PDB file of N, CA, C and O in Angstrom, chain B, residues numbered from 101:
ATOM      1  N   UNK B 101       0.512  -0.374 -13.083  1.00  0.00           N
ATOM      2  CA  UNK B 101       1.902  -0.721 -13.309  1.00  0.00           C
ATOM      3  C   UNK B 101       1.970  -1.963 -14.211  1.00  0.00           C
ATOM      4  O   UNK B 101       1.105  -2.836 -14.138  1.00  0.00           O
ATOM      5  N   UNK B 102       2.955  -2.030 -15.024  1.00  0.00           N
ATOM      6  CA  UNK B 102       3.061  -3.131 -16.024  1.00  0.00           C
ATOM      7  C   UNK B 102       3.380  -4.438 -15.355  1.00  0.00           C
ATOM      8  O   UNK B 102       3.878  -4.479 -14.230  1.00  0.00           O
ATOM      9  N   UNK B 103       3.083  -5.520 -16.071  1.00  0.00           N
ATOM     10  CA  UNK B 103       3.415  -6.881 -15.553  1.00  0.00           C
ATOM     11  C   UNK B 103       4.786  -7.215 -15.998  1.00  0.00           C
ATOM     12  O   UNK B 103       4.980  -8.060 -16.873  1.00  0.00           O
ATOM     13  N   UNK B 104       5.768  -6.551 -15.397  1.00  0.00           N
ATOM     14  CA  UNK B 104       7.178  -6.753 -15.727  1.00  0.00           C
ATOM     15  C   UNK B 104       7.970  -6.873 -14.429  1.00  0.00           C
ATOM     16  O   UNK B 104       7.786  -6.081 -13.504  1.00  0.00           O
ATOM     17  N   UNK B 105       8.879  -7.898 -14.368  1.00  0.00           N
ATOM     18  CA  UNK B 105       9.738  -8.110 -13.222  1.00  0.00           C
ATOM     19  C   UNK B 105      10.780  -7.013 -13.215  1.00  0.00           C
ATOM     20  O   UNK B 105      11.376  -6.695 -14.244  1.00  0.00           O
ATOM     21  N   UNK B 106      10.998  -6.426 -12.017  1.00  0.00           N
ATOM     22  CA  UNK B 106      11.939  -5.297 -11.900  1.00  0.00           C
ATOM     23  C   UNK B 106      13.390  -5.823 -11.938  1.00  0.00           C
ATOM     24  O   UNK B 106      14.302  -5.071 -12.280  1.00  0.00           O
ATOM     25  N   UNK B 107      13.604  -7.068 -11.600  1.00  0.00           N
ATOM     26  CA  UNK B 107      14.995  -7.606 -11.525  1.00  0.00           C
ATOM     27  C   UNK B 107      15.383  -8.255 -12.837  1.00  0.00           C
ATOM     28  O   UNK B 107      16.396  -7.908 -13.443  1.00  0.00           O
ATOM     29  N   UNK B 108      14.522  -9.250 -13.290  1.00  0.00           N
ATOM     30  CA  UNK B 108      14.934 -10.015 -14.488  1.00  0.00           C
ATOM     31  C   UNK B 108      14.359  -9.419 -15.759  1.00  0.00           C
ATOM     32  O   UNK B 108      14.869  -9.727 -16.836  1.00  0.00           O
ATOM     33  N   UNK B 109      13.336  -8.591 -15.704  1.00  0.00           N
ATOM     34  CA  UNK B 109      12.744  -8.017 -16.918  1.00  0.00           C
ATOM     35  C   UNK B 109      11.762  -8.968 -17.614  1.00  0.00           C
ATOM     36  O   UNK B 109      11.376  -8.709 -18.754  1.00  0.00           O
ATOM     37  N   UNK B 110      11.357 -10.038 -16.972  1.00  0.00           N
ATOM     38  CA  UNK B 110      10.386 -10.909 -17.492  1.00  0.00           C
ATOM     39  C   UNK B 110       9.067 -10.231 -17.733  1.00  0.00           C
ATOM     40  O   UNK B 110       8.601  -9.486 -16.871  1.00  0.00           O
ATOM     41  N   UNK B 111       8.428 -10.462 -18.899  1.00  0.00           N
ATOM     42  CA  UNK B 111       7.133  -9.865 -19.170  1.00  0.00           C
ATOM     43  C   UNK B 111       6.266 -10.882 -19.898  1.00  0.00           C
ATOM     44  O   UNK B 111       6.764 -11.950 -20.255  1.00  0.00           O
ATOM     45  N   UNK B 112       4.962 -10.589 -20.138  1.00  0.00           N
ATOM     46  CA  UNK B 112       4.070 -11.539 -20.795  1.00  0.00           C
ATOM     47  C   UNK B 112       4.562 -11.844 -22.193  1.00  0.00           C
ATOM     48  O   UNK B 112       5.120 -10.998 -22.892  1.00  0.00           O
ATOM     49  N   UNK B 113       4.325 -13.110 -22.573  1.00  0.00           N
ATOM     50  CA  UNK B 113       4.580 -13.537 -23.948  1.00  0.00           C
ATOM     51  C   UNK B 113       3.284 -14.096 -24.513  1.00  0.00           C
ATOM     52  O   UNK B 113       2.353 -14.429 -23.779  1.00  0.00           O
ATOM     53  N   UNK B 114       3.249 -14.191 -25.853  1.00  0.00           N
ATOM     54  CA  UNK B 114       2.026 -14.667 -26.483  1.00  0.00           C
ATOM     55  C   UNK B 114       2.252 -16.053 -27.063  1.00  0.00           C
ATOM     56  O   UNK B 114       3.379 -16.469 -27.334  1.00  0.00           O
ATOM     57  N   UNK B 115       1.136 -16.752 -27.244  1.00  0.00           N
ATOM     58  CA  UNK B 115       1.188 -18.099 -27.785  1.00  0.00           C
ATOM     59  C   UNK B 115      -0.212 -18.465 -28.217  1.00  0.00           C
ATOM     60  O   UNK B 115      -1.069 -17.599 -28.395  1.00  0.00           O
ATOM     61  N   UNK B 116      -0.434 -19.732 -28.381  1.00  0.00           N
ATOM     62  CA  UNK B 116      -1.731 -20.247 -28.812  1.00  0.00           C
ATOM     63  C   UNK B 116      -2.344 -21.128 -27.718  1.00  0.00           C
ATOM     64  O   UNK B 116      -1.668 -21.924 -27.066  1.00  0.00           O
ATOM     65  N   UNK B 117      -3.671 -20.941 -27.553  1.00  0.00           N
ATOM     66  CA  UNK B 117      -4.467 -21.866 -26.782  1.00  0.00           C
ATOM     67  C   UNK B 117      -4.923 -22.881 -27.731  1.00  0.00           C
ATOM     68  O   UNK B 117      -5.522 -22.502 -28.737  1.00  0.00           O
ATOM     69  N   UNK B 118      -4.703 -24.178 -27.524  1.00  0.00           N
ATOM     70  CA  UNK B 118      -5.034 -25.246 -28.455  1.00  0.00           C
ATOM     71  C   UNK B 118      -6.113 -26.076 -27.844  1.00  0.00           C
ATOM     72  O   UNK B 118      -5.917 -26.674 -26.785  1.00  0.00           O
ATOM     73  N   UNK B 119      -7.303 -26.130 -28.517  1.00  0.00           N
ATOM     74  CA  UNK B 119      -8.412 -26.865 -28.006  1.00  0.00           C
ATOM     75  C   UNK B 119      -8.290 -28.372 -28.365  1.00  0.00           C
ATOM     76  O   UNK B 119      -7.376 -28.776 -29.083  1.00  0.00           O
ATOM     77  N   UNK B 120      -9.192 -29.149 -27.871  1.00  0.00           N
ATOM     78  CA  UNK B 120      -9.155 -30.554 -28.157  1.00  0.00           C
ATOM     79  C   UNK B 120      -9.301 -30.845 -29.626  1.00  0.00           C
ATOM     80  O   UNK B 120      -8.765 -31.835 -30.124  1.00  0.00           O
ATOM     81  N   UNK B 121     -10.053 -29.955 -30.359  1.00  0.00           N
ATOM     82  CA  UNK B 121     -10.208 -30.151 -31.810  1.00  0.00           C
ATOM     83  C   UNK B 121      -9.087 -29.415 -32.558  1.00  0.00           C
ATOM     84  O   UNK B 121      -9.186 -29.230 -33.771  1.00  0.00           O
ATOM     85  N   UNK B 122      -8.047 -29.002 -31.875  1.00  0.00           N
ATOM     86  CA  UNK B 122      -6.822 -28.391 -32.484  1.00  0.00           C
ATOM     87  C   UNK B 122      -7.083 -27.039 -33.040  1.00  0.00           C
ATOM     88  O   UNK B 122      -6.340 -26.604 -33.920  1.00  0.00           O
ATOM     89  N   UNK B 123      -8.125 -26.311 -32.573  1.00  0.00           N
ATOM     90  CA  UNK B 123      -8.334 -24.915 -32.966  1.00  0.00           C
ATOM     91  C   UNK B 123      -7.433 -24.073 -32.123  1.00  0.00           C
ATOM     92  O   UNK B 123      -7.343 -24.249 -30.907  1.00  0.00           O
ATOM     93  N   UNK B 124      -6.737 -23.117 -32.802  1.00  0.00           N
ATOM     94  CA  UNK B 124      -5.743 -22.296 -32.083  1.00  0.00           C
ATOM     95  C   UNK B 124      -6.276 -20.874 -31.983  1.00  0.00           C
ATOM     96  O   UNK B 124      -6.675 -20.274 -32.982  1.00  0.00           O
ATOM     97  N   UNK B 125      -6.277 -20.352 -30.780  1.00  0.00           N
ATOM     98  CA  UNK B 125      -6.625 -18.945 -30.534  1.00  0.00           C
ATOM     99  C   UNK B 125      -5.515 -18.335 -29.717  1.00  0.00           C
ATOM    100  O   UNK B 125      -4.854 -19.032 -28.948  1.00  0.00           O
ATOM    101  N   UNK B 126      -5.303 -17.054 -29.871  1.00  0.00           N
ATOM    102  CA  UNK B 126      -4.206 -16.315 -29.202  1.00  0.00           C
ATOM    103  C   UNK B 126      -4.491 -16.242 -27.680  1.00  0.00           C
ATOM    104  O   UNK B 126      -5.638 -16.147 -27.244  1.00  0.00           O
ATOM    105  N   UNK B 127      -3.422 -16.290 -26.919  1.00  0.00           N
ATOM    106  CA  UNK B 127      -3.483 -16.149 -25.482  1.00  0.00           C
ATOM    107  C   UNK B 127      -2.202 -15.542 -25.008  1.00  0.00           C
ATOM    108  O   UNK B 127      -1.236 -15.426 -25.762  1.00  0.00           O
ATOM    109  N   UNK B 128      -2.190 -15.140 -23.711  1.00  0.00           N
ATOM    110  CA  UNK B 128      -1.004 -14.546 -23.134  1.00  0.00           C
ATOM    111  C   UNK B 128      -0.502 -15.446 -21.981  1.00  0.00           C
ATOM    112  O   UNK B 128      -1.299 -15.981 -21.211  1.00  0.00           O
ATOM    113  N   UNK B 129       0.782 -15.597 -21.884  1.00  0.00           N
ATOM    114  CA  UNK B 129       1.427 -16.302 -20.789  1.00  0.00           C
ATOM    115  C   UNK B 129       2.018 -15.260 -19.832  1.00  0.00           C
ATOM    116  O   UNK B 129       2.964 -14.565 -20.202  1.00  0.00           O
ATOM    117  N   UNK B 130       1.497 -15.140 -18.644  1.00  0.00           N
ATOM    118  CA  UNK B 130       1.909 -14.104 -17.721  1.00  0.00           C
ATOM    119  C   UNK B 130       2.979 -14.632 -16.819  1.00  0.00           C
ATOM    120  O   UNK B 130       2.922 -15.794 -16.416  1.00  0.00           O
ATOM    121  N   UNK B 131       3.988 -13.797 -16.475  1.00  0.00           N
ATOM    122  CA  UNK B 131       5.028 -14.231 -15.534  1.00  0.00           C
ATOM    123  C   UNK B 131       4.481 -14.360 -14.126  1.00  0.00           C
ATOM    124  O   UNK B 131       3.481 -13.734 -13.776  1.00  0.00           O
ATOM    125  N   UNK B 132       5.137 -15.168 -13.329  1.00  0.00           N
ATOM    126  CA  UNK B 132       4.688 -15.364 -11.930  1.00  0.00           C
ATOM    127  C   UNK B 132       5.283 -14.222 -11.053  1.00  0.00           C
ATOM    128  O   UNK B 132       6.344 -14.345 -10.442  1.00  0.00           O
ATOM    129  N   UNK B 133       4.527 -13.120 -11.043  1.00  0.00           N
ATOM    130  CA  UNK B 133       5.028 -11.966 -10.322  1.00  0.00           C
ATOM    131  C   UNK B 133       4.472 -11.855  -8.935  1.00  0.00           C
ATOM    132  O   UNK B 133       3.286 -12.104  -8.722  1.00  0.00           O
ATOM    133  N   UNK B 134       5.304 -11.484  -7.978  1.00  0.00           N
ATOM    134  CA  UNK B 134       4.933 -11.281  -6.554  1.00  0.00           C
ATOM    135  C   UNK B 134       5.384  -9.876  -6.190  1.00  0.00           C
ATOM    136  O   UNK B 134       6.414  -9.387  -6.655  1.00  0.00           O
ATOM    137  N   UNK B 135       4.561  -9.229  -5.324  1.00  0.00           N
ATOM    138  CA  UNK B 135       4.968  -7.975  -4.725  1.00  0.00           C
ATOM    139  C   UNK B 135       5.624  -8.285  -3.379  1.00  0.00           C
ATOM    140  O   UNK B 135       4.945  -8.753  -2.465  1.00  0.00           O
ATOM    141  N   UNK B 136       6.918  -8.039  -3.236  1.00  0.00           N
ATOM    142  CA  UNK B 136       7.669  -8.407  -2.049  1.00  0.00           C
ATOM    143  C   UNK B 136       8.248  -7.171  -1.412  1.00  0.00           C
ATOM    144  O   UNK B 136       8.681  -6.244  -2.097  1.00  0.00           O
ATOM    145  N   UNK B 137       8.251  -7.163  -0.065  1.00  0.00           N
ATOM    146  CA  UNK B 137       8.925  -6.127   0.709  1.00  0.00           C
ATOM    147  C   UNK B 137      10.199  -6.740   1.290  1.00  0.00           C
ATOM    148  O   UNK B 137      10.177  -7.809   1.899  1.00  0.00           O
ATOM    149  N   UNK B 138      11.272  -6.054   1.088  1.00  0.00           N
ATOM    150  CA  UNK B 138      12.564  -6.434   1.667  1.00  0.00           C
ATOM    151  C   UNK B 138      13.088  -5.344   2.554  1.00  0.00           C
ATOM    152  O   UNK B 138      12.906  -4.162   2.263  1.00  0.00           O
ATOM    153  N   UNK B 139      13.741  -5.719   3.638  1.00  0.00           N
ATOM    154  CA  UNK B 139      14.384  -4.731   4.534  1.00  0.00           C
ATOM    155  C   UNK B 139      15.802  -4.530   3.998  1.00  0.00           C
ATOM    156  O   UNK B 139      16.615  -5.454   3.979  1.00  0.00           O
ATOM    157  N   UNK B 140      16.066  -3.337   3.577  1.00  0.00           N
ATOM    158  CA  UNK B 140      17.362  -2.952   2.990  1.00  0.00           C
ATOM    159  C   UNK B 140      18.213  -2.360   4.155  1.00  0.00           C
ATOM    160  O   UNK B 140      18.117  -1.186   4.514  1.00  0.00           O
ATOM    161  N   UNK B 141      19.048  -3.270   4.708  1.00  0.00           N
ATOM    162  CA  UNK B 141      19.782  -2.890   5.940  1.00  0.00           C
ATOM    163  C   UNK B 141      20.790  -1.767   5.714  1.00  0.00           C
ATOM    164  O   UNK B 141      20.995  -0.959   6.619  1.00  0.00           O
ATOM    165  N   UNK B 142      21.445  -1.678   4.518  1.00  0.00           N
ATOM    166  CA  UNK B 142      22.416  -0.668   4.248  1.00  0.00           C
ATOM    167  C   UNK B 142      21.805   0.752   4.368  1.00  0.00           C
ATOM    168  O   UNK B 142      22.498   1.690   4.763  1.00  0.00           O
ATOM    169  N   UNK B 143      20.508   0.905   4.027  1.00  0.00           N
ATOM    170  CA  UNK B 143      19.850   2.246   4.133  1.00  0.00           C
ATOM    171  C   UNK B 143      18.827   2.290   5.238  1.00  0.00           C
ATOM    172  O   UNK B 143      18.144   3.296   5.433  1.00  0.00           O
ATOM    173  N   UNK B 144      18.724   1.187   5.964  1.00  0.00           N
ATOM    174  CA  UNK B 144      17.777   1.089   7.153  1.00  0.00           C
ATOM    175  C   UNK B 144      16.374   1.446   6.744  1.00  0.00           C
ATOM    176  O   UNK B 144      15.726   2.254   7.407  1.00  0.00           O
ATOM    177  N   UNK B 145      15.871   0.843   5.629  1.00  0.00           N
ATOM    178  CA  UNK B 145      14.491   1.061   5.220  1.00  0.00           C
ATOM    179  C   UNK B 145      13.930  -0.149   4.491  1.00  0.00           C
ATOM    180  O   UNK B 145      14.675  -1.058   4.125  1.00  0.00           O
ATOM    181  N   UNK B 146      12.635  -0.162   4.283  1.00  0.00           N
ATOM    182  CA  UNK B 146      11.972  -1.188   3.541  1.00  0.00           C
ATOM    183  C   UNK B 146      11.862  -0.770   2.063  1.00  0.00           C
ATOM    184  O   UNK B 146      11.616   0.400   1.770  1.00  0.00           O
ATOM    185  N   UNK B 147      12.042  -1.721   1.135  1.00  0.00           N
ATOM    186  CA  UNK B 147      11.799  -1.466  -0.261  1.00  0.00           C
ATOM    187  C   UNK B 147      10.849  -2.506  -0.778  1.00  0.00           C
ATOM    188  O   UNK B 147      10.907  -3.673  -0.391  1.00  0.00           O
ATOM    189  N   UNK B 148       9.959  -2.069  -1.669  1.00  0.00           N
ATOM    190  CA  UNK B 148       8.972  -2.955  -2.272  1.00  0.00           C
ATOM    191  C   UNK B 148       9.366  -3.148  -3.746  1.00  0.00           C
ATOM    192  O   UNK B 148       9.583  -2.202  -4.502  1.00  0.00           O
ATOM    193  N   UNK B 149       9.442  -4.445  -4.101  1.00  0.00           N
ATOM    194  CA  UNK B 149       9.786  -4.815  -5.500  1.00  0.00           C
ATOM    195  C   UNK B 149       8.749  -5.716  -6.084  1.00  0.00           C
ATOM    196  O   UNK B 149       8.206  -6.570  -5.383  1.00  0.00           O
ATOM    197  N   UNK B 150       8.448  -5.548  -7.386  1.00  0.00           N
ATOM    198  CA  UNK B 150       7.566  -6.473  -8.103  1.00  0.00           C
ATOM    199  C   UNK B 150       8.506  -7.420  -8.826  1.00  0.00           C
ATOM    200  O   UNK B 150       9.134  -7.063  -9.823  1.00  0.00           O
ATOM    201  N   UNK B 151       8.593  -8.672  -8.286  1.00  0.00           N
ATOM    202  CA  UNK B 151       9.634  -9.622  -8.770  1.00  0.00           C
ATOM    203  C   UNK B 151       8.974 -10.927  -9.141  1.00  0.00           C
ATOM    204  O   UNK B 151       7.903 -11.270  -8.639  1.00  0.00           O
ATOM    205  N   UNK B 152       9.633 -11.652 -10.031  1.00  0.00           N
ATOM    206  CA  UNK B 152       9.183 -13.014 -10.403  1.00  0.00           C
ATOM    207  C   UNK B 152       9.817 -13.952  -9.397  1.00  0.00           C
ATOM    208  O   UNK B 152      10.689 -13.572  -8.615  1.00  0.00           O
ATOM    209  N   UNK B 153       9.350 -15.190  -9.444  1.00  0.00           N
ATOM    210  CA  UNK B 153       9.864 -16.246  -8.571  1.00  0.00           C
ATOM    211  C   UNK B 153      11.327 -16.502  -8.806  1.00  0.00           C
ATOM    212  O   UNK B 153      12.060 -16.812  -7.867  1.00  0.00           O
ATOM    213  N   UNK B 154      11.771 -16.380 -10.038  1.00  0.00           N
ATOM    214  CA  UNK B 154      13.213 -16.522 -10.396  1.00  0.00           C
ATOM    215  C   UNK B 154      13.986 -15.432  -9.743  1.00  0.00           C
ATOM    216  O   UNK B 154      15.081 -15.673  -9.236  1.00  0.00           O
ATOM    217  N   UNK B 155      13.443 -14.200  -9.734  1.00  0.00           N
ATOM    218  CA  UNK B 155      14.167 -13.059  -9.155  1.00  0.00           C
ATOM    219  C   UNK B 155      14.243 -13.225  -7.590  1.00  0.00           C
ATOM    220  O   UNK B 155      15.232 -12.800  -6.992  1.00  0.00           O
ATOM    221  N   UNK B 156      13.286 -13.794  -6.971  1.00  0.00           N
ATOM    222  CA  UNK B 156      13.338 -14.004  -5.552  1.00  0.00           C
ATOM    223  C   UNK B 156      14.481 -14.984  -5.258  1.00  0.00           C
ATOM    224  O   UNK B 156      15.210 -14.786  -4.286  1.00  0.00           O
ATOM    225  N   UNK B 157      14.652 -16.001  -6.043  1.00  0.00           N
ATOM    226  CA  UNK B 157      15.804 -16.900  -5.864  1.00  0.00           C
ATOM    227  C   UNK B 157      17.125 -16.233  -6.115  1.00  0.00           C
ATOM    228  O   UNK B 157      18.112 -16.566  -5.459  1.00  0.00           O
ATOM    229  N   UNK B 158      17.180 -15.298  -7.047  1.00  0.00           N
ATOM    230  CA  UNK B 158      18.360 -14.535  -7.377  1.00  0.00           C
ATOM    231  C   UNK B 158      18.751 -13.663  -6.183  1.00  0.00           C
ATOM    232  O   UNK B 158      19.927 -13.575  -5.830  1.00  0.00           O
ATOM    233  N   UNK B 159      17.743 -13.011  -5.556  1.00  0.00           N
ATOM    234  CA  UNK B 159      17.960 -12.163  -4.412  1.00  0.00           C
ATOM    235  C   UNK B 159      18.489 -13.001  -3.246  1.00  0.00           C
ATOM    236  O   UNK B 159      19.434 -12.602  -2.565  1.00  0.00           O
ATOM    237  N   UNK B 160      17.871 -14.167  -3.023  1.00  0.00           N
ATOM    238  CA  UNK B 160      18.345 -15.049  -1.961  1.00  0.00           C
ATOM    239  C   UNK B 160      19.787 -15.517  -2.124  1.00  0.00           C
ATOM    240  O   UNK B 160      20.539 -15.643  -1.157  1.00  0.00           O
ATOM    241  N   UNK B 161      20.152 -15.774  -3.401  1.00  0.00           N
ATOM    242  CA  UNK B 161      21.509 -16.250  -3.710  1.00  0.00           C
ATOM    243  C   UNK B 161      22.566 -15.161  -3.649  1.00  0.00           C
ATOM    244  O   UNK B 161      23.609 -15.328  -3.016  1.00  0.00           O
ATOM    245  N   UNK B 162      22.285 -14.029  -4.321  1.00  0.00           N
ATOM    246  CA  UNK B 162      23.352 -12.962  -4.440  1.00  0.00           C
ATOM    247  C   UNK B 162      23.262 -11.943  -3.349  1.00  0.00           C
ATOM    248  O   UNK B 162      24.237 -11.237  -3.090  1.00  0.00           O
ATOM    249  N   UNK B 163      22.112 -11.834  -2.687  1.00  0.00           N
ATOM    250  CA  UNK B 163      21.941 -10.799  -1.672  1.00  0.00           C
ATOM    251  C   UNK B 163      21.254  -9.595  -2.249  1.00  0.00           C
ATOM    252  O   UNK B 163      21.407  -9.266  -3.425  1.00  0.00           O
ATOM    253  N   UNK B 164      20.472  -8.927  -1.378  1.00  0.00           N
ATOM    254  CA  UNK B 164      19.704  -7.747  -1.763  1.00  0.00           C
ATOM    255  C   UNK B 164      20.592  -6.614  -2.178  1.00  0.00           C
ATOM    256  O   UNK B 164      20.289  -5.923  -3.151  1.00  0.00           O
ATOM    257  N   UNK B 165      21.681  -6.395  -1.473  1.00  0.00           N
ATOM    258  CA  UNK B 165      22.547  -5.221  -1.745  1.00  0.00           C
ATOM    259  C   UNK B 165      23.111  -5.294  -3.171  1.00  0.00           C
ATOM    260  O   UNK B 165      23.132  -4.276  -3.864  1.00  0.00           O
ATOM    261  N   UNK B 166      23.564  -6.455  -3.622  1.00  0.00           N
ATOM    262  CA  UNK B 166      24.144  -6.531  -4.948  1.00  0.00           C
ATOM    263  C   UNK B 166      23.060  -6.381  -6.028  1.00  0.00           C
ATOM    264  O   UNK B 166      23.321  -5.799  -7.081  1.00  0.00           O
ATOM    265  N   UNK B 167      21.865  -6.893  -5.781  1.00  0.00           N
ATOM    266  CA  UNK B 167      20.783  -6.748  -6.766  1.00  0.00           C
ATOM    267  C   UNK B 167      20.357  -5.266  -6.898  1.00  0.00           C
ATOM    268  O   UNK B 167      20.144  -4.756  -7.998  1.00  0.00           O
ATOM    269  N   UNK B 168      20.242  -4.600  -5.731  1.00  0.00           N
ATOM    270  CA  UNK B 168      19.863  -3.175  -5.740  1.00  0.00           C
ATOM    271  C   UNK B 168      20.954  -2.375  -6.438  1.00  0.00           C
ATOM    272  O   UNK B 168      20.647  -1.435  -7.170  1.00  0.00           O
ATOM    273  N   UNK B 169      22.205  -2.721  -6.233  1.00  0.00           N
ATOM    274  CA  UNK B 169      23.297  -1.987  -6.900  1.00  0.00           C
ATOM    275  C   UNK B 169      23.239  -2.144  -8.414  1.00  0.00           C
ATOM    276  O   UNK B 169      23.458  -1.180  -9.147  1.00  0.00           O
ATOM    277  N   UNK B 170      22.945  -3.358  -8.889  1.00  0.00           N
ATOM    278  CA  UNK B 170      22.790  -3.608 -10.322  1.00  0.00           C
ATOM    279  C   UNK B 170      21.599  -2.838 -10.871  1.00  0.00           C
ATOM    280  O   UNK B 170      21.682  -2.300 -11.974  1.00  0.00           O
ATOM    281  N   UNK B 171      20.488  -2.770 -10.132  1.00  0.00           N
ATOM    282  CA  UNK B 171      19.295  -2.073 -10.614  1.00  0.00           C
ATOM    283  C   UNK B 171      19.607  -0.566 -10.734  1.00  0.00           C
ATOM    284  O   UNK B 171      19.224   0.082 -11.708  1.00  0.00           O
ATOM    285  N   UNK B 172      20.297  -0.040  -9.743  1.00  0.00           N
ATOM    286  CA  UNK B 172      20.616   1.443  -9.761  1.00  0.00           C
ATOM    287  C   UNK B 172      21.593   1.724 -10.930  1.00  0.00           C
ATOM    288  O   UNK B 172      21.475   2.754 -11.594  1.00  0.00           O
ATOM    289  N   UNK B 173      22.526   0.837 -11.175  1.00  0.00           N
ATOM    290  CA  UNK B 173      23.423   1.047 -12.314  1.00  0.00           C
ATOM    291  C   UNK B 173      22.674   1.062 -13.657  1.00  0.00           C
ATOM    292  O   UNK B 173      23.045   1.770 -14.593  1.00  0.00           O
ATOM    293  N   UNK B 174      21.610   0.254 -13.712  1.00  0.00           N
ATOM    294  CA  UNK B 174      20.748   0.176 -14.916  1.00  0.00           C
ATOM    295  C   UNK B 174      19.823   1.385 -15.026  1.00  0.00           C
ATOM    296  O   UNK B 174      19.207   1.568 -16.077  1.00  0.00           O
ATOM    297  N   UNK B 175      19.691   2.241 -13.965  1.00  0.00           N
ATOM    298  CA  UNK B 175      18.921   3.419 -14.002  1.00  0.00           C
ATOM    299  C   UNK B 175      17.514   3.258 -13.400  1.00  0.00           C
ATOM    300  O   UNK B 175      16.666   4.124 -13.617  1.00  0.00           O
ATOM    301  N   UNK B 176      17.246   2.204 -12.668  1.00  0.00           N
ATOM    302  CA  UNK B 176      15.964   2.029 -12.041  1.00  0.00           C
ATOM    303  C   UNK B 176      15.965   2.749 -10.696  1.00  0.00           C
ATOM    304  O   UNK B 176      16.919   2.634  -9.927  1.00  0.00           O
ATOM    305  N   UNK B 177      14.889   3.496 -10.412  1.00  0.00           N
ATOM    306  CA  UNK B 177      14.705   4.206  -9.173  1.00  0.00           C
ATOM    307  C   UNK B 177      14.155   3.293  -8.160  1.00  0.00           C
ATOM    308  O   UNK B 177      13.108   2.682  -8.372  1.00  0.00           O
ATOM    309  N   UNK B 178      14.865   3.170  -6.995  1.00  0.00           N
ATOM    310  CA  UNK B 178      14.428   2.312  -5.947  1.00  0.00           C
ATOM    311  C   UNK B 178      14.414   3.081  -4.641  1.00  0.00           C
ATOM    312  O   UNK B 178      14.064   2.524  -3.600  1.00  0.00           O
TER     313      UNK B 178
END
């Protein structure tokens, strides 16, 4: 599975690793992804999401039901 957050869509970006002598080589910056299980009370089941730390805060703030509703409107199968 790809390194992409299911809620925010964050994915790896590229940049330069800069050494002490200022030599630049390409590198990847990976998002802080966590695999989290949430109990979805409306459907009485557990769902597993691959989410970033920002998405975990979004779920805590807005609630799991509203986030799942937005994901389903976007066409994501959950």
